C-alpha positions in Angstrom: 38.0 -149.6 14.1 41.3 -147.8 12.9 44.3 -149.8 13.2 47.8 -147.4 14.4 50.6 -147.7 12.4 52.6 -145.0 13.3 53.3 -142.8 16.7 55.2 -139.5 15.8 56.3 -137.2 18.7 56.1 -133.8 17.8 56.9 -132.5 21.2 56.9 -132.6 25.0 53.4 -134.3 25.5 52.8 -134.0 21.7 52.4 -136.5 19.2 50.8 -137.5 15.8 48.9 -141.2 15.4 48.3 -142.2 11.8 46.1 -145.1 11.5 45.0 -147.3 8.6 41.7 -149.2 7.7 42.3 -152.7 8.6 39.8 -153.3 5.7 42.0 -151.5 3.7 39.5 -148.6 2.8 40.4 -145.3 1.4 39.5 -142.3 3.8 37.0 -139.8 2.8 36.5 -136.4 4.3 37.1 -132.8 4.2 40.6 -131.0 5.2 39.6 -129.4 8.6 36.8 -131.7 9.9 37.7 -133.8 13.5 37.6 -137.5 14.6 36.0 -138.9 17.3 38.0 -141.5 19.3 36.6 -144.2 21.6 39.5 -143.9 24.1 39.9 -146.5 26.8 39.8 -144.8 30.3 39.8 -147.1 33.5 38.1 -146.2 36.2 35.7 -144.0 34.2 32.2 -145.0 33.5 32.3 -147.9 31.0 35.8 -147.5 31.0 35.6 -144.9 27.8 35.9 -141.7 27.0 35.0 -140.0 24.0 37.6 -137.4 22.6 37.7 -134.9 19.6 40.3 -134.0 17.4 41.1 -132.7 14.2 42.4 -134.6 11.3 46.1 -133.3 11.0 46.6 -135.2 7.7 44.7 -134.5 4.1 42.2 -135.9 2.2 44.4 -135.7 -0.9 46.8 -139.1 0.9 43.9 -141.0 1.5 45.2 -144.1 2.8 46.0 -143.3 6.0 44.6 -140.8 8.3 46.4 -138.6 11.4 45.7 -136.6 14.4 48.1 -135.1 16.2 47.1 -134.4 20.1 48.4 -132.6 22.9 47.6 -133.4 26.4 47.1 -131.1 28.8 47.8 -131.3 32.5 44.2 -132.6 33.5 44.0 -135.0 29.9 42.6 -138.6 30.5 42.2 -139.8 27.0 45.1 -137.9 24.9 47.2 -139.1 28.3 46.3 -142.4 27.7 47.4 -142.2 23.9 50.6 -140.6 24.4 51.3 -143.3 27.4 49.9 -146.8 26.0 49.0 -146.6 22.3 51.3 -148.1 19.9 51.4 -149.1 16.3 49.4 -152.5 15.3 46.8 -151.7 18.2 42.9 -150.7 17.3 40.3 -147.8 18.3 37.0 -147.1 17.6 36.6 -144.0 15.5 33.2 -142.2 14.9 33.1 -139.6 12.2 34.9 -137.5 10.2 32.7 -134.3 11.2 32.8 -130.6 11.3 32.2 -127.5 9.5 35.5 -125.8 9.7 36.9 -126.2 6.8 37.6 -124.3 3.2 36.6 -127.4 1.2 33.5 -125.3 -0.8 35.3 -121.8 -0.4 35.3 -119.9 -3.4 38.2 -117.8 -1.7 41.3 -117.1 -3.6 43.3 -115.6 -0.8 43.7 -117.1 2.8 44.7 -115.9 6.2 45.1 -119.2 8.6 45.6 -117.7 12.2 45.9 -120.7 15.1 47.7 -121.1 18.1 48.9 -124.2 19.9 48.1 -127.2 18.4 45.1 -125.3 17.1 47.3 -125.4 14.1 46.3 -128.9 13.1 42.9 -128.0 11.0 45.5 -125.3 9.2 48.0 -127.7 8.4 45.1 -130.4 6.6 44.1 -127.5 4.4 47.4 -126.3 3.6 48.5 -129.9 2.6 45.9 -130.6 0.6 45.9 -127.6 -1.8 49.9 -128.2 -1.9 48.6 -131.5 -3.1 46.2 -130.3 -5.4 49.0 -128.4 -7.2 46.8 -125.1 -6.5 48.0 -121.6 -6.7 48.9 -121.2 -2.7 48.1 -117.1 -1.6 47.9 -118.3 2.2 49.4 -116.1 5.0 49.7 -118.9 7.5 49.8 -117.4 11.4 51.2 -119.6 14.2 51.2 -118.9 17.9 53.1 -120.6 20.6 54.8 -120.3 24.0 58.5 -120.9 22.7 59.8 -121.4 19.1 60.6 -125.6 20.1 56.7 -125.5 20.7 55.4 -124.8 17.4 54.0 -128.1 15.7 54.8 -128.7 12.1 57.4 -126.0 11.8 59.9 -128.1 9.6 57.3 -129.8 7.7 55.8 -126.1 7.1 59.1 -124.2 6.1 60.0 -127.2 3.6 56.6 -126.5 1.9 57.1 -122.4 2.0 60.8 -123.3 0.2 59.2 -124.5 -2.8 56.3 -122.1 -3.2 56.2 -118.3 -3.2 52.4 -118.6 -2.4 52.7 -120.0 1.4 53.9 -117.1 3.8 54.6 -118.2 7.3 54.6 -116.1 10.7 55.1 -117.1 13.9 54.5 -115.6 16.9 56.1 -116.6 20.4 55.5 -115.7 24.2 59.5 -116.2 25.3 62.8 -117.3 22.9 63.9 -120.7 24.4 67.2 -120.5 26.3 70.2 -119.9 24.5 68.9 -120.1 20.9 68.0 -116.4 20.0 64.8 -115.3 18.0 64.7 -112.7 15.7 60.8 -113.1 14.8 58.1 -111.6 16.7 57.4 -112.1 20.1 54.3 -111.5 22.5 50.9 -111.4 22.3 49.2 -111.9 18.8 47.6 -108.1 18.1 46.3 -105.2 15.7 49.5 -104.6 15.2 51.1 -107.8 14.1 48.5 -108.8 11.9 49.0 -105.1 9.6 52.5 -106.4 9.1 52.0 -109.8 8.3 49.2 -109.9 6.1 48.9 -106.0 4.7 46.1 -107.6 2.7 44.0 -108.8 5.1 40.9 -107.5 4.3 41.2 -109.6 0.9 41.3 -112.7 2.6 39.5 -115.1 4.0 40.1 -115.9 7.8 39.9 -119.5 9.5 41.0 -119.3 13.0 41.8 -122.3 15.6 42.8 -122.1 19.2 41.8 -121.6 22.7 38.4 -119.6 23.6 40.2 -116.3 24.5 42.9 -116.3 21.5 39.9 -116.3 19.4 38.5 -113.4 20.9 41.2 -111.5 20.9 41.3 -112.0 17.2 38.1 -111.4 16.4 38.1 -107.9 17.9 41.4 -107.0 16.3 39.9 -108.1 13.4 36.5 -106.3 13.9 38.2 -103.2 15.4 40.1 -103.1 11.7 37.1 -102.9 10.0 36.9 -106.6 8.9 34.1 -108.0 6.8 33.5 -110.9 9.9 31.3 -112.4 7.0 34.5 -114.4 6.0 35.7 -115.1 9.6 35.7 -118.8 10.3 36.7 -120.3 13.7 36.9 -123.8 15.5 37.0 -124.2 19.1 39.2 -126.2 20.9 37.2 -127.7 23.1 34.1 -128.2 21.1 34.0 -128.6 17.6 30.4 -128.6 15.6 29.2 -131.1 13.3 26.0 -128.9 12.6 25.1 -125.2 11.4 22.7 -125.3 14.3 25.6 -126.3 16.8 27.6 -123.3 16.0 27.7 -121.1 19.1 26.6 -117.6 19.1 29.8 -115.4 19.4 28.9 -112.8 22.2 31.8 -110.1 21.1 30.8 -106.5 22.3 30.9 -104.5 19.4 30.4 -100.7 19.3 28.0 -99.1 17.2 27.9 -95.9 15.4 24.1 -95.3 16.8 24.2 -96.1 20.1 25.2 -93.7 22.0 26.9 -93.5 25.3 28.0 -91.1 27.9 31.3 -90.5 29.5 31.6 -88.4 32.9 35.4 -86.9 33.5 35.1 -86.9 37.1 38.1 -85.0 38.3 36.6 -82.2 35.5 33.0 -82.3 36.2 32.5 -82.6 32.4 30.3 -84.7 30.5 30.5 -86.1 26.9 27.8 -87.9 24.9 29.2 -89.6 22.4 28.4 -92.6 19.7 30.4 -96.0 21.2 32.4 -95.9 18.2 34.0 -92.7 19.6 37.0 -93.5 22.0 37.6 -92.1 25.4 40.3 -89.9 24.1 38.5 -88.3 21.2 35.6 -88.0 23.8 37.8 -85.9 26.2 39.5 -83.5 23.3 36.1 -82.9 21.7 35.1 -81.4 25.6 38.3 -79.4 25.7 40.3 -81.9 27.9 43.8 -83.2 27.9 45.0 -86.9 28.2 48.5 -87.2 27.3 48.7 -89.6 24.5 51.4 -91.2 22.4 51.0 -93.7 19.3 46.8 -93.7 19.9 47.3 -97.1 19.1 47.1 -99.2 22.3 51.0 -99.7 22.6 52.7 -97.1 24.6 50.6 -96.6 27.3 51.0 -92.9 27.4 47.1 -92.5 27.7 46.5 -94.3 30.4 43.6 -93.4 33.1 41.7 -94.8 35.5 38.1 -95.9 35.0 36.1 -95.6 38.2 32.4 -96.6 36.6 30.9 -98.1 33.5 32.3 -100.5 31.2 34.2 -99.9 28.1 35.3 -102.4 25.0 39.5 -102.2 24.9 41.5 -103.5 22.4 44.9 -102.7 22.9 48.4 -103.6 21.5 50.3 -104.8 24.8 50.2 -101.3 26.2 48.6 -102.1 29.7 49.1 -104.8 31.9 46.6 -107.4 32.9 47.0 -106.0 36.5 46.4 -102.7 35.6 43.1 -103.8 33.9 42.0 -105.5 37.1 42.7 -102.5 38.7 40.3 -100.0 36.7 42.7 -98.7 34.1 42.0 -98.4 30.9 43.8 -97.0 27.6 41.8 -93.8 26.4 42.9 -94.1 23.1 41.7 -97.7 22.1 38.5 -97.6 24.9 35.1 -97.3 23.6 32.5 -96.4 26.2 29.6 -99.1 26.5 26.5 -97.2 28.2 27.5 -94.5 31.0 31.4 -94.7 32.1 33.5 -92.6 34.4 36.9 -91.9 34.4 39.6 -90.1 36.3 40.4 -86.9 34.1 
């Protein structure tokens, strides 16, 4: 049993809940691990639900333990805590557990990439290194809907203002009304990564956020030649406790040894190339001209219609989701998988 000692609002529908052990025992865990809480849930089978939350506090401060939770529209457990949990109340916890931690890492340079409340394990790991007096070399990237929704922003800025080794980078989808935003804006992509952490190839990467976000990060890194052995991720939905529980990542990775065929329908020309070749490069190799500009998925000049087959496309904002749904691709950053036909 844990006793709640404080509830600190972080933003709408988000709060940090701190607990102590009624026995006075100290907490022992690795930064980045999670707890499972048994939460009252009237109307649910057994009257309780079990929910996992990453510990946002640091093991270097063992007298209390903190989780930071954000309620989604369909939340049951987190919603109950936000509406009902008060200091002095007790709640049952299981754990800690989880493999998403840098506790045993020998890396000297880190790249933490998170979205929304995926920032919590990064906060725990950063605070732990800070408290231990480590010589920090951390690029800390967090993506949020708006600047006002960046969890722990003030706390992180306070730490960063007292060391040269914590480099904060925030990305927002849109600014708050009447409050200008001069930082990064839009969807996190390869271009931003190169600007934020030019030495990303030398860093150990830890990523946490919604599944589509983590997929985009993996694709951006893989496309830039990052050694994915140095990539670690934690899922919002299902933190894992053992190596056997680790999900298999089914990302498409173009292969030099795998051959593809591109049929340029309007020209009646076919090119046989490696999967690592882009549609744009393949077109040029057979004497066809697809107008292009940046060649990095930004400007959208090379947009063409795909009429059959699949491509692996990692763009940087140069094409809309509606165009993708309609079958369009950017030739400069699309790799053919198998046989593909385009209107060129």
